[in-house]
C-alpha positions in Angstrom: 16.8 7.0 10.7 20.1 7.0 12.5 22.5 4.1 12.2 22.7 3.8 15.9 18.9 3.2 16.0 19.2 0.5 13.2 21.9 -1.3 15.1 20.0 -1.3 18.6 17.0 -2.5 16.6 19.1 -5.3 15.1 20.5 -6.3 18.2 17.3 -6.7 20.0 16.6 -10.2 20.7 12.7 -9.8 21.0 12.5 -8.9 17.3 14.8 -12.3 16.3 12.4 -14.1 18.2 9.3 -12.8 16.8 10.9 -13.4 13.3 11.1 -17.1 14.1 7.6 -17.2 15.4 6.1 -15.2 12.4 8.0 -17.9 10.1 6.5 -20.7 11.8 3.0 -19.2 11.8 3.5 -18.3 8.1 3.9 -22.2 7.6 0.9 -23.0 9.7 -1.3 -20.2 7.7 -0.1 -22.2 4.5 -1.3 -25.4 5.9 -4.4 -24.0 7.2 -5.3 -22.4 3.7 -5.0 -25.8 2.0 -7.5 -27.1 4.9 -9.8 -24.4 4.2 -10.1 -25.3 0.7 -11.0 -28.8 1.8 -13.5 -27.4 4.1 -15.0 -25.2 1.3 -15.4 -28.3 -1.0 -16.8 -30.4 1.7 -19.5 -27.7 2.6 -20.4 -27.4 -1.1 -20.7 -31.3 -1.5 -23.1 -31.0 1.7 -25.0 -28.1 0.1 -25.4 -29.6 -3.2 -26.8 -33.1 -1.7 -28.7 -32.0 1.1 -29.8 -28.2 -0.1 -28.2 -26.9 3.4 -24.8 -26.3 4.8 -23.7 -28.7 7.5 -23.7 -27.2 11.0 -20.9 -28.8 12.3 -18.8 -28.1 9.2 -19.9 -24.3 9.6 -19.0 -24.4 13.3 -15.5 -25.6 12.3 -14.9 -23.2 9.7 -15.8 -20.5 11.8 -13.1 -21.3 14.5 -10.8 -21.8 11.5 -11.5 -18.4 10.3 -10.7 -16.8 13.7 -7.6 -18.6 13.8 -6.5 -17.4 10.4 -7.3 -14.0 11.4 -5.3 -14.1 14.4 -2.2 -15.3 12.5 -2.7 -12.7 9.8 -3.1 -10.0 12.5 0.2 -11.4 14.3 2.3 -11.6 11.0 1.2 -8.0 9.9 2.2 -6.6 13.2 -1.6 -5.6 14.1 -1.5 -7.6 17.3 1.6 -8.6 19.7 -0.3 -11.5 21.2 0.9 -14.9 19.4 -1.9 -17.0 18.1 -3.2 -20.2 19.4 -1.7 -22.3 21.2 -0.1 -19.2 23.0 -3.6 -17.5 23.2 -7.1 -18.8 23.2 -8.6 -19.0 19.6 -11.7 -17.2 21.0 -9.8 -14.2 22.0 -11.1 -11.0 20.7 -8.6 -9.5 18.2 -8.9 -5.9 17.6 -6.6 -3.8 15.7 -5.5 -0.6 17.6 -5.1 2.1 15.3 -6.4 1.9 11.7 -5.8 4.7 9.2 -8.4 5.0 6.8 -7.6 7.5 3.7 -10.4 9.0 2.1 -8.9 11.7 -0.2 -6.2 10.8 -2.4 -5.0 12.8 -5.5 -5.8 11.1 -8.7 -3.1 10.7 -10.9 -3.7 11.3 -14.8 -1.3 10.4 -17.6 -0.4 14.0 -18.0 1.0 13.7 -14.5 3.5 11.4 -15.2 6.1 14.0 -16.2 8.0 15.0 -13.0 8.5 18.8 -14.4 4.6 19.2 -14.5 4.1 18.3 -10.8 3.7 20.8 -8.4 4.9 20.3 -4.5 2.4 21.0 -1.9 
């Protein structure tokens, strides 16, 4: 990568604004994961005492999971839309291009020496 390209990317204001949003949503995600643990315990207590999960808690946890998914996709640059309150929680979040690697070269102990490796 050229130095000029790096300078250009660093001077772009949109990247710095996204960084601020990412930091804010990382804090929100941290708090939501604590809330999720409370929801798990509450649902477990309902299941232990009544034998079934509470429908209201299940609905809430479903929305919470969607929101957490939106935040994670935004933080990992899989979507550009900012999560709620900037877009609806019910918005379908689709990842554009996912690369699945099926084949990989197995690394064995004998392959650790650089002299024994062959270049493709």
